N, C-alpha and C positions, 0 to 999 in steps of 0.2 A: 496299378498292379501289372500292367502291360509292358513298361519301358524295360524291365530286367530281362523277360524272354528274348524282347527284340535286340536287345543289346548283346545278349549270349549269342543269338543267331547270327549277327552282323561280325561278332567277334570270330565265331567259328568259320564263317565264310571267309573272312581275311587272312585266317591262319591257313586255311587249306588253300587259298590263292597263292600265298607266299611260299607254300611247300610244293605245290603243283607246278608253278611255272617255272622255277629253277629245273626241276625234274624232267619236265617235258623239253625244255631247251636242250639240256645236255643229252637227252636221249635222241633227240633229233639231229644234234650235231656230232653225235658219236660216230656214224659213218663217214661224215665229211672229215673229221679229224684223222680217222684211220687211213682215209686215201691220201691226204695231206702228208702223213707220216711215212706211209708207203712209197710215195713219190721221191722221197729224199733218202730212202733206205739205200743200202748197198746190196749187190747182188748176193754177196756172202750172208748177209742177215736173213735173206728170205731163203737161201738154200738150207739154213741152220734151222729154219722154222720159228723166226722171230718176226711174226706177223702183227701181233699186237703190242709188244713191249717197245720200250724207248729204242730208237736206233743207235746201234753202237757207233755209227758214224753218219755225217749228213753229206750226201752226195747231191746237193741242190743244183749246181751248175752243171756237173757231170751228167746227171740223169736227164734234165731238160735238154741240154745240148744234144745228147745222143738221140733223143726222140726225133730232133729235126735232122741230124746228120744221117741217120741209118734208117729212116721210115720215110714215107710218104705224108707226114703230119702236115706240112707246109702245104701241099696240095690239098689236102682234105679241107684244112680251114678256108683255103681259098675257095674251093668249091661250095662249101656251106655260105660263104659271102654271097657268091655269084647266084646261089639259088635263093637265099633267105631276103636279101634287101629288094630284089624286084618283086618277090611274091609278097612281101609286107606292104609294098606301095600299092601293088595293085589290088590287093584285098582291102586295104583301108580306103583307097580312093573309089572303088566301086561300092564298097558298103555306104561310104558317105552320101554317095550320090543317090543310092538306091533308099537309104534311110531318110533323106531329104523328101524324096518323092513319095514315100510311104507314110511320112508324118505330117506333111503339109498339103498335098494334093489329095483333093476327094475324087475318085474315079470308081467305075464299076469293077467289082473284083479286088479292091484294096485289100480288104480283110482276108481273103483266100490267099492272095499272093503273099501276104505276111505269115499266113499259116503255114505255106509252102516253105519258107525261109526257116520257120521255127521247126517244122518237122524234120527238115533236113538235118538238123543238129542232133537228131535222135537216132540216125541211120548208121550202124556200127560199120566201121571201115573195113573190117574184116570180110563183111559180106560182099563188098564192092571189089575185093582183091583180084579176082580173076578176071571180071569185065573191064577193070580198068587196066589191068596188065595187056590183056588182048587189044583193048582200043589204043593204048599207046604203041603197040607193036604195027597194028594196021596203019596208024598215022605217021609212023616213021619217028615217033618221039621217044621210044624205048631207049633207056641209057643215054639220055641226053640231059643237059641243065634245064632246056626248054620244058621238056616233058614234066620234070619235078616241079618248075615254077607254075606251070598252068594248072596243074592239079592241086598245089597248095593253094592258089587263088581260089579255085572252085570250091575246095573244100572249107576254107576259112571264110568265105564271103558270107555264109549264111549266118554264123555266130556274129560276124561283124556288123552286117547289116541290123540285126535285132538290137545289138548293143547301141548303135548309132541312132537309130529310129528312136529308141527310149529316151535319148537326151535331146533330140531336135523336137519331138513332139511337144514338149514342154516349153519351148520358146514362144513368146508372145506374138500372136498372129498380127498384132498391130503394127509391128515393125516391118513385115513383109508388105501389108497393105499400103503402108505409107510410103514405101518405095515404088510400089506399082503405080500409085497415083502420080508420083514424080517422073513416070516413065522409065524408070530402071528395069532393064531386062532381067529375066529369070535367071540367066547365068550369073550375072553381077550381083543379083540378090545372095545367090548361094555363096560367091566368092567373097563378097565384101561384107555380108551380115551374118550369115550361117558360120562359115569357117571360123571367124574370130571368137564367135560365142562357144563354140564347141572345142576349141584347142585343147583344153584339159582333157577331154573325153578322147580325142585324137592321139594324144600323149599315151595315156592309159592303154588304149587299145594297141597302139604301135608296140608297145613294151610286151604286152601278153602275146600278141601274134608273132613277134620275133621270137619269143621264148618257145612258142608251140613249134613253130617251123625249124628253128634251130636244133631243137632237141628231138625232132622226128626221128624215129628209128624204122618204123614199120614201112612207110614208103620208100625210104632209102634202100632197104633190101629188096623190095618188090620191083622197082622200076629202075634200079641202078645195078650194073655189073663190073664195069671197068674202073679202075683205080684212078682215071682222070676226072671222073664225074663223081665218084663216091664221096658223100659229105662226111664230116667228122665223126658222126654217130657210129655210122657203119664202118668207117676207118678204124675207130678205136677196137671194134669188134675183131676186125681182120688182123689187129696186131696181135690177138691172142694166138691166132695160128703161125704168126711169125716167131714169136718167142713164148713157148708154152709155160716157162718158169719165171719169166721177166715181168712180175707184177708192179715192179717199181716203175718200169718204163710205160706200163699200161696206165697206171696211176697217174704218171705224169702227163700223159696224154689227155686223161680225163679231166684233170685241173686246167689245162689249157683250153679244153672244149668249153668249160663252164665259165670261163672268164668274159667272153663278149657279152652273154646275157647279163652277168652280173654288172659289168661296167656300164651296160646300158641303163640298167635300173637306176645305178646311183648317179649316172649322168642327169637321168630325166625324173628323178625321184620326186622333186618338187611338184612336177606337172603330174606325174602318176598318182600320187597321194591326192592331188587337188582334183582329178578325175574321178578317182573312186568315191571321194567324200561327196562330189556334186551329184554322183549316180545315186549315192544312198539318200538324197532328198528327193528324188524324182518320184512322182506319183504314178 
């Protein structure tokens, strides 16, 4: 008597899934589609109020060329690269070393140190805005690439350390002990044993941190003022002041700003998915 209700329930869930999934995808992609269409609209279309309709003409080349020719978009993108790449490298490197130490070394205060890393992830950035800004000014790092790099490394290291520690802690200790018996130094154990085993985790973490830092808007506003240092997120916001009605150029700039994280994800998609899948099996 039970198979019929179970089959009906499964059929209902399957239908709901087939209906909800396309609807959710369309709803999620709708703003992106609007930005893509706006980025190729003509200014005449926008002045006539055609924000959501099909463009009367496609100015793909003209709009994207104009963004580079009449704005500092090239400098914004370069500044974002100058800030993001060293910050990702520093955060991932420090967190991997710290995660290795917290996962494989037993010392007094280990659990409390881990708790500090975890607690740091729950501190709202807005609370730190004024002290961080004052600190950068007093240290001579305000409105510099180095200032943003240092604080991005500092703020991302807590999450990254927790992430890497959870991967490294499940690696068998027998591998490390066997290497130590052979007289291998701790650094070589880390370099030749730990790093190859956590490569998927490093790839997944690098993609996540790159996206976080590249898309940061808060600290770009708080710690940067000049056009030469301003990253692309703050730069796009500045474009609105230059062209109050040129939403086609602002949208084109937004599409250009989104390309590097998307390209990085697809380039490392295999490793990224492997890292997340590996993390799902950790206890």
